[in-house]
C-alpha positions as CSV (number, residue, x, y, z in Angstrom):
1,M,71.7,75.5,85.1
2,A,70.1,72.2,86.1
3,K,68.2,73.4,89.3
4,S,66.7,76.5,87.2
5,L,65.7,73.8,84.4
6,I,64.1,71.8,87.1
7,E,62.1,74.6,88.8
8,T,61.0,75.7,85.2
9,L,59.9,72.1,84.6
10,L,58.1,72.0,87.9
11,D,56.3,75.6,87.1
12,D,55.3,74.2,84.1
13,F,53.9,71.0,85.1
14,W,51.9,73.1,87.9
15,L,50.7,75.8,85.0
16,L,49.8,72.9,83.0
17,S,47.7,71.1,85.8
18,L,45.9,74.3,86.6
19,S,45.0,74.9,82.7
20,L,43.8,71.1,82.6
21,E,41.7,71.9,85.5
22,Q,40.1,74.5,83.7
23,A,39.8,72.9,80.6
24,L,38.1,70.0,82.2
25,Q,35.6,72.2,84.3
26,D,34.9,73.8,80.5
27,D,34.4,70.4,78.8
28,D,37.1,71.6,76.3
29,W,38.2,68.0,75.4
30,D,40.3,68.8,72.5
31,Q,42.4,71.5,74.8
32,V,42.3,68.6,77.3
33,I,44.0,66.1,75.3
34,G,46.7,68.3,74.1
35,L,47.4,69.4,77.9
36,L,47.6,65.8,79.0
37,Q,50.4,65.1,76.5
38,R,52.4,68.0,77.5
39,R,52.0,67.2,81.1
40,E,53.3,63.7,80.2
41,E,56.4,64.9,78.3
42,V,57.2,67.2,81.5
43,L,56.7,64.6,83.6
44,R,59.2,62.0,81.8
45,T,61.5,64.8,81.7
46,L,61.6,65.3,85.4
47,E,61.5,61.6,86.2
48,C,65.0,61.5,84.2
49,L,66.6,64.2,86.5
50,E,67.9,63.6,90.0
51,P,65.7,65.1,92.8
52,D,66.7,67.5,95.3
53,P,65.1,68.5,98.7
54,A,65.0,72.0,97.5
55,W,62.4,71.3,94.8
56,L,59.6,69.9,97.7
57,P,57.9,73.0,97.9
58,K,57.5,73.4,94.0
59,L,56.9,69.7,93.8
60,R,54.1,69.8,96.4
61,R,52.4,72.8,94.6
62,A,52.4,71.0,91.4
63,M,51.4,67.7,92.8
64,D,48.4,69.3,94.8
65,A,47.2,70.9,91.3
66,D,47.9,67.3,89.8
67,M,45.3,65.9,92.7
68,R,42.7,68.3,91.6
69,C,42.8,67.2,88.2
70,Q,42.5,63.6,89.0
71,E,39.9,64.3,91.4
72,L,38.0,66.5,88.9
73,I,38.5,63.6,85.9
74,Q,37.1,61.0,88.3
75,R,34.3,63.0,89.1
76,K,33.5,63.6,85.5
77,Q,33.9,60.0,84.9
78,R,31.5,59.2,87.2
79,A,28.9,61.5,85.8
80,L,29.7,60.1,82.5
81,L,29.0,56.3,83.7
82,L,26.0,57.5,85.3
83,E,24.6,59.2,82.3
84,L,25.3,56.2,80.0
85,E,23.7,53.8,82.7
86,E,20.6,56.3,82.5
87,E,20.5,56.1,78.8
88,T,20.8,52.1,78.6
89,Q,18.4,52.4,81.0
90,Q,15.6,54.2,79.0
91,R,16.6,52.4,76.1
92,R,15.9,49.1,77.4
93,C,12.3,50.1,78.9
94,S,11.7,51.6,75.5
95,E,12.3,48.7,73.9
96,Q,10.3,46.5,76.4
97,Y,7.4,48.7,75.7
98,R,7.5,48.7,72.3
99,P,4.2,47.0,71.2
100,S,4.8,44.6,68.4
101,S,2.0,45.4,66.4
102,F,-1.3,47.6,67.4
103,E,-4.5,46.0,66.4
104,P,-7.5,48.0,67.7
105,P,-10.2,45.8,69.6
106,S,-12.9,44.3,67.2
107,H,-15.6,46.9,68.7
108,F,-13.9,49.7,67.1
109,E,-14.5,48.4,63.8
110,S,-18.1,48.0,64.1
111,E,-18.7,51.6,65.2
112,G,-18.9,54.5,63.0
């Protein structure tokens, strides 16, 4: 019974990781949060159980899916940081460019 429970948990973790990967690609952040929480619960349960070498194939599969999720999260994080940096730079440039008050040269006043 315990063996089937662990296999089920490993399968769940794998499926949750695949779903998380898809949600990350789709930028479905509400789903991402829920999936991360569910994966954390599964991991906590797995950590409480005694390991068995027979679980290694499913564990590897689950960890490969997890690694892809981690890499995708890192890429998204880098992209967001780059976007934030660009926005900050644009804001700085616009603040430096803003003239304090525009006064036309005096020769415009004498013309027509």
